[in-house]
DSSP file (Angstrom, degrees, kcal/mol; ACC not computed):
  #  RESIDUE AA STRUCTURE BP1 BP2  ACC     N-H-->O    O-->H-N    N-H-->O    O-->H-N    TCO  KAPPA ALPHA  PHI   PSI    X-CA   Y-CA   Z-CA
    1    1 A M              0   0    0      0, 0.0     3,-0.1     0, 0.0     0, 0.0   0.000 360.0 360.0 360.0 134.0  202.6  127.3  116.8
    2    2 A K        -     0   0    0      1,-0.1     2,-0.1     2,-0.0    48,-0.1  -0.225 360.0 -86.2 -72.5 164.8  201.9  129.1  120.0
    3    3 A K        -     0   0    0      1,-0.1    -1,-0.1    46,-0.1    50,-0.1  -0.442  30.6-160.2 -67.8 144.8  204.4  129.2  122.8
    4    4 A C        +     0   0    0     -2,-0.1   158,-0.8    -3,-0.1     2,-0.3   0.007  68.4  54.0-116.2  26.3  204.1  126.3  125.2
    5    5 A I  S    S-     0   0    0    156,-0.1     2,-0.1    44,-0.1   156,-0.1  -0.962  82.0-101.9-153.6 163.1  205.9  127.9  128.1
    6    6 A L        -     0   0    0     -2,-0.3     2,-0.4   148,-0.2   150,-0.2  -0.430  14.4-151.1 -91.1 163.4  205.7  131.0  130.1
    7    7 A N        -     0   0    0     55,-0.3    55,-0.4    -2,-0.1     2,-0.4  -0.961  20.9-146.2-123.2 146.7  207.6  134.2  130.2
    8    8 A V        -     0   0    0     -2,-0.4     2,-0.4    55,-0.1    55,-0.1  -0.912  12.1-168.1-122.2 141.7  207.8  136.0  133.5
    9    9 A G        -     0   0    0     -2,-0.4    55,-0.9    53,-0.2     2,-0.4  -0.898   5.8-154.3-121.5 157.9  207.9  139.7  134.2
   10   10 A I        -     0   0    0     -2,-0.4     2,-0.5    53,-0.1    55,-0.2  -0.990   5.5-166.5-132.5 138.6  208.7  141.5  137.3
   11   11 A L        -     0   0    0     -2,-0.4    55,-1.2    53,-0.3     2,-0.5  -0.994   9.4-174.7-122.5 121.3  207.6  144.9  138.4
   12   12 A A        -     0   0    0     -2,-0.5     2,-0.5    53,-0.1    55,-0.2  -0.977   2.9-179.8-118.8 131.5  209.5  146.4  141.4
   13   13 A I        -     0   0    0     -2,-0.5    55,-1.5    53,-0.4     2,-0.5  -0.992   5.8-168.7-130.0 125.6  208.3  149.6  142.8
   14   14 A G  E     -a   68   0A   0     -2,-0.5     2,-0.6    53,-0.1    55,-0.2  -0.959   4.4-161.7-115.3 134.4  210.0  151.3  145.8
   15   15 A L  E     -a   69   0A   0     53,-0.7    55,-1.4    -2,-0.5     2,-0.6  -0.971   5.4-170.2-116.9 124.5  208.5  154.2  147.5
   16   16 A M  E     +a   70   0A   0     -2,-0.6    55,-0.1     1,-0.2     3,-0.1  -0.937  11.5 175.6-118.6 112.6  210.8  156.2  149.6
   17   17 A F  S    S-     0   0    0     53,-0.7     2,-0.3    -2,-0.6    -1,-0.2   0.878  72.0 -16.4 -87.6 -40.2  209.1  158.8  151.9
   18   18 A A        -     0   0    0     52,-0.1     2,-0.5    53,-0.1    -1,-0.4  -0.971  66.0-114.3-161.4 153.8  212.2  160.0  153.6
   19   19 A V        -     0   0    0     -2,-0.3     2,-0.4    -3,-0.1   112,-0.1  -0.829  27.6-143.8 -99.8 132.3  215.8  158.7  154.1
   20   20 A S        -     0   0    0     -2,-0.5    53,-0.1   110,-0.4    -2,-0.0  -0.797   4.4-156.3 -92.4 134.9  216.7  157.9  157.7
   21   21 A G        +     0   0    0     -2,-0.4    -1,-0.1     2,-0.1    52,-0.1   0.680  68.9  80.3 -79.7 -20.5  220.2  158.7  158.8
   22   22 A G  S    S-     0   0    0      1,-0.2    -2,-0.1   108,-0.0     3,-0.1  -0.002  94.5 -73.7 -81.5-173.1  220.3  156.1  161.5
   23   23 A T        -     0   0    0      1,-0.1    -1,-0.2   108,-0.0   105,-0.1  -0.500  56.8-101.5 -77.1 148.9  220.9  152.4  161.5
   24   24 A P        -     0   0    0      0, 0.0    -1,-0.1     0, 0.0    50,-0.1  -0.258  42.4 -94.3 -67.1 159.5  218.1  150.2  160.2
   25   25 A A        -     0   0    0     49,-0.7   105,-0.1    48,-0.3    49,-0.0  -0.376  27.1-128.0 -69.2 156.6  215.8  148.4  162.6
   26   26 A Q  S    S+     0   0    0     -3,-0.1    -1,-0.1     2,-0.1     2,-0.1   0.554  77.1 107.9 -83.7  -6.3  216.8  144.9  163.3
   27   27 A A  S    S-     0   0    0      1,-0.1    49,-0.2     3,-0.0     3,-0.1  -0.390  76.6-113.4 -67.2 145.3  213.3  143.6  162.5
   28   28 A K        -     0   0    0      1,-0.1    -1,-0.1    -2,-0.1     2,-0.1  -0.463  43.2 -86.5 -75.6 154.9  213.1  141.6  159.2
   29   29 A P        -     0   0    0      0, 0.0     2,-0.4     0, 0.0    48,-0.2  -0.358  47.1-108.3 -60.4 138.5  211.1  143.2  156.4
   30   30 A K  E     -b   77   0A   0     46,-2.4    48,-3.3    -3,-0.1     2,-0.5  -0.551  39.7-158.0 -68.8 122.8  207.3  142.3  156.7
   31   31 A V  E     -b   78   0A   0     -2,-0.4     2,-0.5    46,-0.2    48,-0.2  -0.905  14.7-177.9-109.7 127.3  206.6  139.8  153.8
   32   32 A T  E     -b   79   0A   0     46,-2.7    48,-3.1    -2,-0.5     2,-0.5  -0.980   5.2-171.7-122.8 121.5  203.1  139.2  152.4
   33   33 A E  E     -b   80   0A   0     -2,-0.5     2,-0.5    46,-0.2    48,-0.2  -0.926   1.2-172.9-110.4 131.1  202.7  136.6  149.7
   34   34 A T  E     -b   81   0A   0     46,-3.1    48,-2.9    -2,-0.5     2,-0.6  -0.984   9.7-157.9-127.9 135.6  199.5  136.2  147.8
   35   35 A I  E     -b   82   0A   0     -2,-0.5     2,-0.3    46,-0.2    48,-0.2  -0.905  14.6-178.9-107.4 117.7  198.8  133.4  145.3
   36   36 A K  E     -b   83   0A   0     46,-3.4    48,-2.7    -2,-0.6     2,-0.3  -0.847   7.9-159.6-112.2 155.6  196.0  134.2  142.8
   37   37 A T  E     -b   84   0A   0     -2,-0.3     2,-0.4    46,-0.2    25,-0.0  -0.915  12.4-150.0-132.0 159.6  194.9  131.7  140.2
   38   38 A Y  E     -b   85   0A   0     46,-1.9    48,-2.0    -2,-0.3     2,-0.2  -0.974  34.1-109.9-126.0 143.7  193.0  131.8  136.9
   39   39 A A  E     -b   86   0A   0     -2,-0.4     2,-0.3    46,-0.2    48,-0.2  -0.514  31.2-178.8 -85.8 139.3  190.9  128.9  135.9
   40   40 A V  E     +b   87   0A   0     46,-1.9    48,-3.2    -2,-0.2    49,-0.4  -0.943   8.1 172.6-126.4 152.3  191.7  126.4  133.0
   41   41 A S        +     0   0    0     -2,-0.3     7,-0.1    46,-0.2    -1,-0.1   0.395  30.8 128.7-136.8  -5.3  189.5  123.5  132.1
   42   42 A A        -     0   0    0      5,-0.2    47,-0.1     1,-0.1    50,-0.1  -0.167  40.0-160.7 -61.0 153.8  190.9  122.0  128.9
   43   43 A T        +     0   0    0     50,-0.1     2,-0.3    49,-0.0    -1,-0.1   0.202  67.3  69.6-121.4  14.1  191.5  118.2  128.9
   44   44 A S  S  > S-     0   0    0      1,-0.1     4,-2.6    49,-0.1     5,-0.2  -0.865  84.8-117.3-124.8 159.7  194.0  118.0  126.0
   45   45 A L  H  > S+     0   0    0     -2,-0.3     4,-2.4     2,-0.2     5,-0.2   0.952 115.7  43.0 -65.0 -49.8  197.5  119.1  125.8
   46   46 A Q  H  > S+     0   0    0      2,-0.2     4,-2.3     1,-0.2    -1,-0.2   0.834 111.3  56.6 -67.7 -30.8  197.0  121.6  123.1
   47   47 A G  H  > S+     0   0    0      2,-0.2     4,-3.0     1,-0.2    -1,-0.2   0.946 108.5  47.5 -60.9 -50.4  193.8  122.8  124.8
   48   48 A L  H  X S+     0   0    0     -4,-2.6     4,-2.8     1,-0.2     5,-0.3   0.938 113.1  48.1 -57.2 -49.1  195.7  123.6  128.0
   49   49 A I  H  X S+     0   0    0     -4,-2.4     4,-2.3     1,-0.2    -1,-0.2   0.902 113.1  47.0 -58.1 -44.3  198.4  125.4  126.1
   50   50 A Q  H  X S+     0   0    0     -4,-2.3     4,-1.8     2,-0.2    -1,-0.2   0.906 113.3  48.6 -63.3 -45.2  195.9  127.4  124.2
   51   51 A E  H  X S+     0   0    0     -4,-3.0     4,-3.1     2,-0.2     5,-0.3   0.914 112.1  47.7 -66.2 -42.1  193.9  128.2  127.3
   52   52 A M  H  X S+     0   0    0     -4,-2.8     4,-2.1     1,-0.2    -1,-0.2   0.878 110.1  53.9 -63.8 -39.1  196.9  129.3  129.3
   53   53 A D  H  < S+     0   0    0     -4,-2.3    -1,-0.2    -5,-0.3    -2,-0.2   0.855 116.9  36.9 -57.3 -36.8  198.1  131.4  126.5
   54   54 A Q  H  < S+     0   0    0     -4,-1.8    -2,-0.2    -5,-0.1    -1,-0.2   0.862 126.5  33.7 -87.4 -39.5  194.9  133.2  126.2
   55   55 A K  H  < S+     0   0    0     -4,-3.1    -3,-0.2    -5,-0.2    -2,-0.2   0.643  89.2 111.3 -97.3 -13.6  193.9  133.5  129.9
   56   56 A G  S >< S-     0   0    0     -4,-2.1     3,-1.4    -5,-0.3     5,-0.2  -0.177  81.9 -86.9 -60.0 153.0  197.3  133.9  131.6
   57   57 A P  G >  S-     0   0    0      0, 0.0     3,-2.6     0, 0.0     5,-0.2  -0.400 107.8  -8.4 -63.6 132.3  198.3  137.1  133.2
   58   58 A K  G 3  S-     0   0    0      1,-0.3     3,-0.1    -2,-0.1    -2,-0.1   0.776 129.8 -60.6  52.6  32.7  199.9  139.6  130.7
   59   59 A T  G <  S+     0   0    0     -3,-1.4    -1,-0.3     1,-0.3     2,-0.2   0.512 115.2 110.3  71.6  11.3  199.9  136.8  128.1
   60   60 A Y  S <  S-     0   0    0     -3,-2.6    -1,-0.3   -54,-0.1   -54,-0.1  -0.652  78.1-120.4-107.9 168.6  202.1  134.6  130.1
   61   61 A W  S    S+     0   0    0     -2,-0.2     2,-0.3    -5,-0.2   -53,-0.1   0.722  97.4   3.4 -79.4 -19.4  201.3  131.3  131.9
   62   62 A A        -     0   0    0    -55,-0.4     2,-0.3    -5,-0.2   -55,-0.3  -0.950  67.3-163.6-158.0 162.8  202.2  132.8  135.3
   63   63 A F  E     - C   0  83A   0     20,-1.5    20,-2.6    -2,-0.3     2,-0.4  -0.972   2.7-161.0-158.4 140.0  203.3  136.2  136.5
   64   64 A T  E     - C   0  82A   0    -55,-0.9     2,-0.4    -2,-0.3   -53,-0.3  -0.994   7.4-176.6-125.2 130.1  205.0  137.4  139.7
   65   65 A E  E     - C   0  81A   0     16,-2.1    16,-3.1    -2,-0.4     2,-0.4  -0.991   4.4-170.6-120.5 134.1  205.1  141.1  140.9
   66   66 A W  E     - C   0  80A   0    -55,-1.2   -53,-0.4    -2,-0.4     2,-0.4  -0.984   3.0-165.9-128.0 143.5  206.9  142.2  143.9
   67   67 A Y  E     - C   0  79A   0     12,-2.7    12,-2.3    -2,-0.4     2,-0.5  -0.984   3.8-160.9-129.7 134.9  206.8  145.5  145.6
   68   68 A V  E     +aC  14  78A   0    -55,-1.5   -53,-0.7    -2,-0.4     2,-0.3  -0.962  15.1 176.9-115.7 123.9  209.2  146.9  148.2
   69   69 A R  E     -aC  15  77A   0      8,-2.3     8,-2.3    -2,-0.5     2,-0.3  -0.912   3.0-179.1-123.6 152.4  208.0  149.9  150.4
   70   70 A W  E     -aC  16  76A   0    -55,-1.4   -53,-0.7    -2,-0.3     6,-0.2  -0.993  15.6-136.0-148.9 156.0  209.8  151.6  153.2
   71   71 A T    >   -     0   0    0      4,-1.3     3,-1.9    -2,-0.3   -51,-0.2  -0.447  39.0 -91.2-104.2 178.1  209.0  154.4  155.6
   72   72 A G  T 3  S+     0   0    0      1,-0.3    -1,-0.1    -2,-0.2   -56,-0.0   0.779 127.2  51.8 -62.3 -28.7  211.0  157.4  156.9
   73   73 A D  T 3  S-     0   0    0      2,-0.1    -1,-0.3   -53,-0.1   -48,-0.3   0.097 122.0-106.3-101.2  25.6  212.2  155.3  159.8
   74   74 A C    <   +     0   0    0     -3,-1.9   -49,-0.7   -56,-0.3     2,-0.6   0.887  64.6 153.6  62.5  43.1  213.4  152.4  157.5
   75   75 A K        -     0   0    0    -51,-0.1    -4,-1.3    56,-0.0     2,-0.3  -0.941  29.3-157.6-102.0 126.4  210.6  149.9  158.2
   76   76 A L  E     - C   0  70A   0     -2,-0.6   -46,-2.4    -6,-0.2     2,-0.3  -0.758  17.7-177.9-110.5 146.9  210.3  147.7  155.1
   77   77 A S  E     -bC  30  69A   0     -8,-2.3    -8,-2.3    -2,-0.3     2,-0.5  -0.988   9.0-157.4-136.4 150.0  207.5  145.6  153.7
   78   78 A V  E     -bC  31  68A   0    -48,-3.3   -46,-2.7    -2,-0.3     2,-0.5  -0.996   1.3-163.6-130.0 133.9  207.4  143.4  150.7
   79   79 A T  E     -bC  32  67A   0    -12,-2.3   -12,-2.7    -2,-0.5     2,-0.5  -0.975   5.6-171.7-112.6 125.6  204.4  142.3  148.8
   80   80 A V  E     -bC  33  66A   0    -48,-3.1   -46,-3.1    -2,-0.5     2,-0.5  -0.978   3.2-172.0-119.5 120.0  204.8  139.3  146.4
   81   81 A D  E     -bC  34  65A   0    -16,-3.1   -16,-2.1    -2,-0.5     2,-0.4  -0.954   4.1-174.6-113.9 117.8  201.8  138.6  144.2
   82   82 A I  E     -bC  35  64A   0    -48,-2.9   -46,-3.4    -2,-0.5     2,-0.5  -0.933   9.4-162.4-111.5 132.3  201.9  135.4  142.1
   83   83 A T  E     +bC  36  63A   0    -20,-2.6   -20,-1.5    -2,-0.4   -46,-0.2  -0.967  18.8 167.2-118.4 122.5  199.4  134.4  139.6
   84   84 A L  E     -b   37   0A   0    -48,-2.7   -46,-1.9    -2,-0.5     2,-0.2  -0.810  36.0-101.3-129.1 163.5  199.3  130.8  138.5
   85   85 A P  E     -b   38   0A   0      0, 0.0     2,-0.3     0, 0.0   -46,-0.2  -0.608  30.6-166.5 -83.5 154.1  196.8  128.5  136.5
   86   86 A K  E     -b   39   0A   0    -48,-2.0   -46,-1.9    -2,-0.2     2,-0.4  -0.954  19.7-128.7-145.2 126.4  194.6  126.2  138.3
   87   87 A H  E     -b   40   0A   0     -2,-0.3   -46,-0.2   -48,-0.2   -48,-0.1  -0.565  10.7-151.8 -77.2 124.2  192.7  123.4  136.6
   88   88 A K  S    S+     0   0    0    -48,-3.2   -47,-0.2    -2,-0.4    -1,-0.1   0.850  91.9  17.6 -65.1 -37.9  188.9  123.4  137.5
   89   89 A N    >   +     0   0    0    -49,-0.4     3,-2.6   -47,-0.1     4,-0.3  -0.540  67.0 165.8-136.6  67.8  188.4  119.7  137.0
   90   90 A P  G >  S+     0   0    0      0, 0.0     3,-1.2     0, 0.0    -1,-0.1   0.732  75.8  66.7 -62.7 -18.4  191.8  117.9  137.1
   91   91 A E  G 3  S+     0   0    0      1,-0.2     4,-0.1    -3,-0.1     7,-0.0   0.619  93.4  60.0 -75.5 -11.1  190.1  114.6  137.5
   92   92 A K  G <  S+     0   0    0     -3,-2.6    -1,-0.2     2,-0.1     3,-0.1   0.529  86.6  92.5 -91.5  -5.4  188.7  115.0  134.0
   93   93 A M  S <  S-     0   0    0     -3,-1.2   -49,-0.1    -4,-0.3   -50,-0.1  -0.617  92.5 -98.7 -82.5 147.6  192.2  115.1  132.4
   94   94 A P     >  -     0   0    0      0, 0.0     4,-2.7     0, 0.0     5,-0.2  -0.317  38.9-109.5 -53.9 149.0  193.7  111.9  131.2
   95   95 A A  H  > S+     0   0    0      1,-0.2     4,-2.3     2,-0.2     5,-0.2   0.870 117.1  49.6 -56.0 -43.9  196.1  110.5  133.8
   96   96 A D  H  > S+     0   0    0      1,-0.2     4,-2.0     2,-0.2    -1,-0.2   0.891 112.9  47.6 -65.5 -41.5  199.3  111.2  131.7
   97   97 A L  H  > S+     0   0    0      2,-0.2     4,-2.9     1,-0.2    -2,-0.2   0.905 110.6  51.8 -65.1 -40.6  198.2  114.8  131.0
   98   98 A R  H  X S+     0   0    0     -4,-2.7     4,-3.2     1,-0.2     5,-0.2   0.942 109.5  49.9 -65.7 -43.0  197.3  115.5  134.7
   99   99 A Q  H  X S+     0   0    0     -4,-2.3     4,-2.7    -5,-0.2     5,-0.2   0.929 113.2  46.0 -66.4 -40.4  200.8  114.2  135.7
  100  100 A K  H  X S+     0   0    0     -4,-2.0     4,-2.5     2,-0.2    -2,-0.2   0.934 114.5  48.4 -62.4 -43.5  202.4  116.5  133.1
  101  101 A F  H  X S+     0   0    0     -4,-2.9     4,-3.2     2,-0.2    -2,-0.2   0.949 112.8  46.6 -62.4 -50.9  200.3  119.4  134.2
  102  102 A D  H  X S+     0   0    0     -4,-3.2     4,-2.1     2,-0.2    -1,-0.2   0.895 113.3  49.2 -60.6 -40.8  201.0  118.8  137.9
  103  103 A T  H  X S+     0   0    0     -4,-2.7     4,-2.0    -5,-0.2    -1,-0.2   0.910 113.3  46.9 -62.5 -39.9  204.8  118.5  137.3
  104  104 A M  H  X S+     0   0    0     -4,-2.5     4,-2.3    -5,-0.2    -2,-0.2   0.912 112.3  50.9 -70.9 -38.9  204.8  121.7  135.2
  105  105 A L  H  X S+     0   0    0     -4,-3.2     4,-2.6     2,-0.2     5,-0.2   0.903 108.1  50.8 -60.8 -42.5  202.7  123.5  137.8
  106  106 A A  H  X S+     0   0    0     -4,-2.1     4,-2.2     2,-0.2    -1,-0.2   0.934 115.3  43.8 -64.8 -46.1  205.1  122.5  140.6
  107  107 A A  H  X S+     0   0    0     -4,-2.0     4,-2.0    52,-0.2    -1,-0.2   0.899 113.7  50.3 -64.9 -38.9  208.1  123.8  138.5
  108  108 A L  H  X S+     0   0    0     -4,-2.3     4,-2.3     2,-0.2    -2,-0.2   0.898 109.7  50.5 -71.3 -41.4  206.3  126.9  137.5
  109  109 A T  H  X S+     0   0    0     -4,-2.6     4,-2.1     1,-0.2    -2,-0.2   0.892 112.3  47.7 -65.4 -43.0  205.4  127.7  141.2
  110  110 A A  H  X S+     0   0    0     -4,-2.2     4,-1.3    -5,-0.2    -1,-0.2   0.886 110.8  50.5 -66.8 -36.6  209.0  127.2  142.3
  111  111 A H  H  X S+     0   0    0     -4,-2.0     4,-1.4     2,-0.2     3,-0.4   0.938 112.9  47.5 -65.7 -45.2  210.2  129.5  139.4
  112  112 A E  H  X S+     0   0    0     -4,-2.3     4,-1.8     1,-0.2    -2,-0.2   0.875 108.1  54.2 -62.4 -40.3  207.7  132.1  140.5
  113  113 A R  H  X S+     0   0    0     -4,-2.1     4,-2.1     1,-0.2    -1,-0.2   0.774 101.8  57.8 -70.5 -25.9  208.6  131.9  144.0
  114  114 A Q  H  X S+     0   0    0     -4,-1.3     4,-1.6    -3,-0.4    -1,-0.2   0.908 104.4  52.8 -67.0 -41.1  212.2  132.5  143.2
  115  115 A H  H  X S+     0   0    0     -4,-1.4     4,-1.2     1,-0.2    -2,-0.2   0.900 108.6  50.5 -57.4 -41.4  211.2  135.8  141.6
  116  116 A G  H >X S+     0   0    0     -4,-1.8     4,-1.8     1,-0.2     3,-0.6   0.914 104.5  57.1 -62.3 -41.2  209.4  136.6  144.8
  117  117 A R  H 3X S+     0   0    0     -4,-2.1     4,-2.9     1,-0.3    -1,-0.2   0.824 100.2  60.2 -59.2 -30.0  212.6  135.8  146.9
  118  118 A H  H 3X S+     0   0    0     -4,-1.6     4,-2.3     1,-0.2    -1,-0.3   0.910 103.8  49.0 -65.9 -36.1  214.4  138.4  144.8
  119  119 A G  H <X S+     0   0    0     -4,-1.2     4,-1.8    -3,-0.6    -2,-0.2   0.872 111.9  48.9 -67.6 -34.8  212.0  141.0  146.0
  120  120 A I  H  X S+     0   0    0     -4,-1.8     4,-2.1     2,-0.2    -2,-0.2   0.909 110.3  50.3 -67.7 -40.1  212.6  139.9  149.6
  121  121 A E  H  X S+     0   0    0     -4,-2.9     4,-2.4     1,-0.2     5,-0.2   0.897 109.1  53.9 -64.7 -38.6  216.4  139.9  149.1
  122  122 A A  H  X S+     0   0    0     -4,-2.3     4,-2.3     1,-0.2    -1,-0.2   0.917 108.6  47.5 -58.1 -44.5  216.0  143.5  147.7
  123  123 A A  H  X S+     0   0    0     -4,-1.8     4,-2.1     1,-0.2    -1,-0.2   0.859 110.9  51.7 -70.8 -35.1  214.1  144.6  150.8
  124  124 A Q  H  X S+     0   0    0     -4,-2.1     4,-2.2     2,-0.2    -1,-0.2   0.912 110.7  48.9 -66.9 -39.7  216.8  143.0  153.1
  125  125 A E  H  X S+     0   0    0     -4,-2.4     4,-1.7     2,-0.2    -2,-0.2   0.867 109.4  51.4 -67.5 -38.0  219.6  144.8  151.3
  126  126 A I  H  <>S+     0   0    0     -4,-2.3     5,-2.9    -5,-0.2     6,-0.3   0.900 110.8  49.6 -67.9 -36.3  217.7  148.1  151.5
  127  127 A E  H ><5S+     0   0    0     -4,-2.1     3,-2.1     1,-0.2    -2,-0.2   0.945 108.2  51.9 -66.1 -45.4  217.3  147.6  155.3
  128  128 A R  H 3<5S+     0   0    0     -4,-2.2    -1,-0.2     1,-0.3    -2,-0.2   0.839 107.9  53.4 -62.0 -29.0  221.0  146.7  155.7
  129  129 A A  T ><5S-     0   0    0     -4,-1.7     3,-1.1    -5,-0.2    -1,-0.3   0.327 116.9-114.3 -86.3   9.8  221.8  150.0  153.8
  130  130 A A  T < 5 -     0   0    0     -3,-2.1  -110,-0.4     1,-0.2    -3,-0.2   0.882  68.4 -64.0  53.9  41.4  219.6  152.0  156.3
  131  131 A C  T 3 <S+     0   0    0     -5,-2.9     2,-0.5     1,-0.2     3,-0.4   0.736 101.3 136.8  58.9  28.6  217.3  152.7  153.4
  132  132 A V  S <  S+     0   0    0     -3,-1.1    -1,-0.2    -6,-0.3    -3,-0.0  -0.907  72.4   9.8-105.9 135.3  219.9  154.8  151.5
  133  133 A G  S  > S+     0   0    0     -2,-0.5     4,-1.7    -3,-0.1     3,-0.3   0.759  78.9 151.0  67.8  29.9  220.1  154.0  147.8
  134  134 A G  H  >  +     0   0    0     -3,-0.4     4,-2.7     1,-0.2     5,-0.2   0.913  66.9  54.9 -55.6 -50.5  216.9  151.9  147.7
  135  135 A D  H  > S+     0   0    0      1,-0.2     4,-1.7     2,-0.2    -1,-0.2   0.862 108.5  48.0 -53.5 -38.9  216.0  152.7  144.2
  136  136 A A  H  > S+     0   0    0     -3,-0.3     4,-2.2     2,-0.2    -1,-0.2   0.904 110.7  52.1 -71.7 -38.6  219.3  151.6  142.9
  137  137 A I  H  X S+     0   0    0     -4,-1.7     4,-2.2     1,-0.2     5,-0.2   0.953 108.5  52.1 -63.5 -48.9  219.0  148.4  145.0
  138  138 A L  H  X S+     0   0    0     -4,-2.7     4,-1.8     1,-0.2    -1,-0.2   0.858 108.9  49.5 -55.2 -37.8  215.6  147.8  143.4
  139  139 A K  H  X S+     0   0    0     -4,-1.7     4,-2.1    -5,-0.2    -1,-0.2   0.874 106.7  56.4 -70.9 -35.0  217.0  148.2  139.9
  140  140 A K  H  X S+     0   0    0     -4,-2.2     4,-2.0     1,-0.2    -2,-0.2   0.933 110.6  43.7 -60.3 -44.8  219.8  145.7  140.8
  141  141 A Y  H  X S+     0   0    0     -4,-2.2     4,-2.1     1,-0.2    -1,-0.2   0.801 109.0  57.2 -75.2 -26.9  217.2  143.1  141.7
  142  142 A N  H  X S+     0   0    0     -4,-1.8     4,-1.6    -5,-0.2    -1,-0.2   0.905 107.3  47.9 -56.4 -44.5  215.2  143.8  138.8
  143  143 A A  H  X S+     0   0    0     -4,-2.1     4,-2.7     2,-0.2    -2,-0.2   0.864 107.6  56.4 -63.6 -39.9  218.2  143.1  136.7
  144  144 A I  H  X S+     0   0    0     -4,-2.0     4,-2.9     1,-0.2    -2,-0.2   0.926 105.9  51.9 -57.7 -45.4  218.7  139.9  138.7
  145  145 A D  H  X S+     0   0    0     -4,-2.1     4,-2.0     1,-0.2    -1,-0.2   0.891 108.9  48.7 -59.0 -41.5  215.2  138.8  137.7
  146  146 A V  H  X S+     0   0    0     -4,-1.6     4,-2.3     2,-0.2    -1,-0.2   0.917 113.2  48.3 -70.6 -41.7  215.8  139.4  134.0
  147  147 A T  H  X S+     0   0    0     -4,-2.7     4,-3.5     2,-0.2    -2,-0.2   0.930 108.1  54.6 -58.0 -46.7  219.1  137.4  134.3
  148  148 A F  H  X S+     0   0    0     -4,-2.9     4,-2.1     1,-0.2     7,-0.3   0.890 109.4  47.4 -55.4 -43.9  217.3  134.6  136.1
  149  149 A D  H  X>S+     0   0    0     -4,-2.0     5,-2.7     2,-0.2     4,-0.8   0.926 112.7  48.9 -66.2 -42.5  214.8  134.4  133.3
  150  150 A K  H ><5S+     0   0    0     -4,-2.3     3,-0.7     3,-0.2    -2,-0.2   0.942 113.2  47.4 -56.6 -50.1  217.5  134.4  130.7
  151  151 A K  H 3<5S+     0   0    0     -4,-3.5    -2,-0.2     1,-0.2    -1,-0.2   0.884 120.9  35.9 -60.6 -40.0  219.5  131.7  132.6
  152  152 A T  H 3<>S-     0   0    0     -4,-2.1     5,-2.7    -5,-0.2     6,-0.4   0.405 108.1-119.8 -92.6  -2.0  216.5  129.5  133.1
  153  153 A D  T X<5S-     0   0    0     -4,-0.8     3,-1.5    -3,-0.7    -3,-0.2   0.938  78.1 -53.3  53.0  49.3  214.9  130.3  129.7
  154  154 A H  T 3 <S-     0   0    0     -5,-2.7  -148,-0.2     1,-0.3    -1,-0.2   0.850 110.8 -45.0  50.6  46.4  211.9  131.6  131.7
  155  155 A G  T > >S+     0   0    0     -7,-0.3     5,-2.2    -6,-0.3     3,-2.0   0.164 111.7 113.0  94.2 -14.8  211.6  128.4  133.6
  156  156 A R  G X 5S+     0   0    0     -3,-1.5     3,-1.3     1,-0.3    -3,-0.2   0.875  79.1  52.2 -55.0 -40.6  212.0  125.9  130.7
  157  157 A K  G 3 <S+     0   0    0     -5,-2.7    -1,-0.3     1,-0.3    -4,-0.1   0.504 108.5  54.4 -78.5   2.2  215.3  124.6  132.0
  158  158 A Q  G < 5S-     0   0    0     -3,-2.0    -1,-0.3    -6,-0.4    -2,-0.2   0.265 131.0 -89.4-115.4  11.0  213.6  124.1  135.4
  159  159 A G  T < 5S+     0   0    0     -3,-1.3     2,-1.7     1,-0.2   -52,-0.2   0.605  75.9 145.3  95.0  13.5  210.8  121.9  134.0
  160  160 A V      < +     0   0    0     -5,-2.2     2,-0.3   -53,-0.2  -154,-0.2  -0.662  41.5 105.9 -87.9  88.9  208.2  124.5  133.1
  161  161 A A        -     0   0    0     -2,-1.7     2,-0.4   -61,-0.2  -156,-0.1  -0.984  55.7-150.9-158.4 155.0  206.9  122.8  130.0
  162  162 A L              0   0    0   -158,-0.8    -2,-0.0    -2,-0.3   -61,-0.0  -0.983 360.0 360.0-127.9 117.5  204.0  120.8  128.7
  163  163 A N              0   0    0     -2,-0.4    -1,-0.1     0, 0.0  -118,-0.0   0.266 360.0 360.0-164.5 360.0  205.0  118.4  126.0
């Protein structure tokens, strides 16, 4: 039987062009969040699971990538890219399946956004550190993402399931 739940991966990349010796700017890191979708159209439980297993990003049902960048004068930006399934014709699903899918999708979205928040928190910490030690901070938040997935069983304990 194929998996009926997602696994999430995170990629964090920090680009450090120069280290600023001064204090960081008081401005918050610039955050850009993008939600991308891939289409699913199955109208049965097994069909949805199979379609998301096949079409999902990197073989997962959803995927979040966050990127933290900073400049020599310690101006930070964070890009959070979330990819989620979107049903092409939800009205064609039986009512009980549509409810399960909508409930799963809400939990999945919340789980993915938490991964994105880890990237934002990494940027905030880098800013507080005046951009010193940024790569180590990124590694720390990457580890936080891994722990988060272990603790939540990749979202299963948060309601990311179709059954």
